[in-house]
C-alpha positions as CSV (number, residue, x, y, z in Angstrom):
1,X,-61.0,-3.0,14.5
2,X,-60.3,-0.3,11.8
3,X,-57.5,1.6,13.3
4,X,-53.8,1.1,13.2
5,X,-53.7,0.6,17.1
6,X,-55.9,-2.5,16.6
7,X,-52.9,-4.2,14.9
8,X,-51.4,-5.0,18.4
9,X,-54.2,-7.3,19.4
10,X,-53.5,-9.7,16.5
11,X,-52.0,-13.0,17.3
12,X,-48.4,-13.9,15.7
13,X,-50.2,-16.2,13.3
14,X,-52.6,-13.5,12.3
15,X,-49.8,-10.9,11.7
16,X,-47.9,-13.5,9.7
17,X,-51.0,-14.2,7.5
18,X,-51.5,-10.4,7.2
19,X,-47.8,-10.0,6.0
20,X,-48.0,-13.0,3.5
21,X,-51.2,-11.6,2.0
22,X,-49.8,-8.0,1.7
23,X,-46.6,-9.3,0.2
24,X,-48.4,-11.4,-2.4
25,X,-50.8,-8.7,-3.3
26,X,-47.9,-6.3,-3.7
27,X,-45.9,-8.8,-6.0
28,X,-49.3,-9.5,-7.9
29,X,-49.7,-5.7,-8.8
30,X,-46.2,-4.8,-9.7
31,X,-45.2,-8.0,-11.5
32,X,-46.1,-6.9,-15.0
33,X,-44.0,-3.8,-14.6
34,X,-41.0,-5.9,-13.4
35,X,-41.5,-8.3,-16.4
36,X,-41.7,-5.5,-18.9
37,X,-38.7,-3.8,-17.5
38,X,-36.6,-7.0,-17.8
39,X,-37.9,-7.5,-21.3
40,X,-36.8,-3.9,-22.3
41,X,-33.5,-4.4,-20.7
42,X,-32.9,-7.6,-22.7
43,X,-33.9,-5.9,-25.9
44,X,-36.8,-8.1,-26.6
45,X,-40.2,-6.9,-27.8
46,X,-42.8,-6.2,-25.3
47,X,-45.5,-8.9,-25.0
48,X,-49.1,-8.5,-23.6
49,X,-49.5,-12.2,-23.6
50,X,-50.4,-13.2,-19.9
51,X,-48.5,-16.5,-20.2
52,X,-45.3,-14.5,-20.9
53,X,-45.9,-11.4,-18.6
54,X,-46.8,-13.6,-15.7
55,X,-44.2,-16.3,-16.1
56,X,-42.7,-17.0,-12.7
57,X,-45.3,-15.1,-10.8
58,X,-46.2,-18.0,-8.4
59,X,-42.7,-18.4,-7.2
60,X,-42.2,-14.6,-6.8
61,X,-45.4,-14.3,-4.8
62,X,-44.3,-17.1,-2.6
63,X,-40.8,-15.6,-2.1
64,X,-42.1,-12.1,-1.3
65,X,-45.1,-13.4,0.7
66,X,-42.9,-15.6,2.9
67,X,-40.4,-12.9,3.6
68,X,-42.9,-10.2,4.3
69,X,-44.9,-12.5,6.7
70,X,-41.8,-13.2,8.8
71,X,-41.0,-9.3,8.7
72,X,-44.3,-8.3,9.9
73,X,-44.5,-11.0,12.6
74,X,-40.9,-10.1,13.8
75,X,-41.7,-6.4,13.9
76,X,-44.9,-6.9,15.7
77,X,-43.1,-9.0,18.3
78,X,-40.4,-6.4,18.7
79,X,-42.9,-3.6,19.2
80,X,-44.8,-5.7,21.8
81,X,-41.5,-6.5,23.6
82,X,-40.4,-2.9,23.6
83,X,-43.8,-1.7,24.8
84,X,-43.8,-4.3,27.6
85,X,-40.3,-3.1,28.8
86,X,-41.3,0.5,28.5
87,X,-44.3,0.2,30.6
88,X,-42.5,-1.7,33.2
89,X,-39.5,0.6,33.7
90,X,-40.7,4.0,32.6
91,X,-42.1,6.5,35.1
92,X,-43.5,8.9,32.3
93,X,-47.0,7.8,32.8
94,X,-46.8,8.5,36.6
95,X,-45.2,11.9,35.7
96,X,-48.0,12.9,33.2
97,X,-50.6,11.8,35.9
98,X,-49.0,14.0,38.5
99,X,-48.9,17.0,36.1
100,X,-52.5,16.8,35.4
101,X,-53.6,16.6,39.0
102,X,-51.2,19.3,40.3
C-alpha cells in the first residue's frame, strides 16, 4: 500500500471506514472556524471556551462522517463497475499491444 491505485483493493467496508474517518477528521479540524463564523454572524462575542466552541461537534462529526463514508463507498463501487465494463468491452488494450509489436 501507499499509492492511490491501492485504494481499489480495499473492500467496501474498508472504503466506508476510510470515508467515515476522513469526514470526521475534516469536521474536527474546521469546526472551530465554523463556530466562530456563526458567533460573528449572530453578533455575539468570540469565545475560546472549548465547551462553547465545540458545542455540537459530536453530532456534526456523525453527520459528515456518515455521509462521507457512503459517498466514498459508492464512488469506489462505481469506479470498479466502470473499470469492469471497460475491460470487458474495450479493444484499446489489444490495439495498444498491436502497436507495440508492429
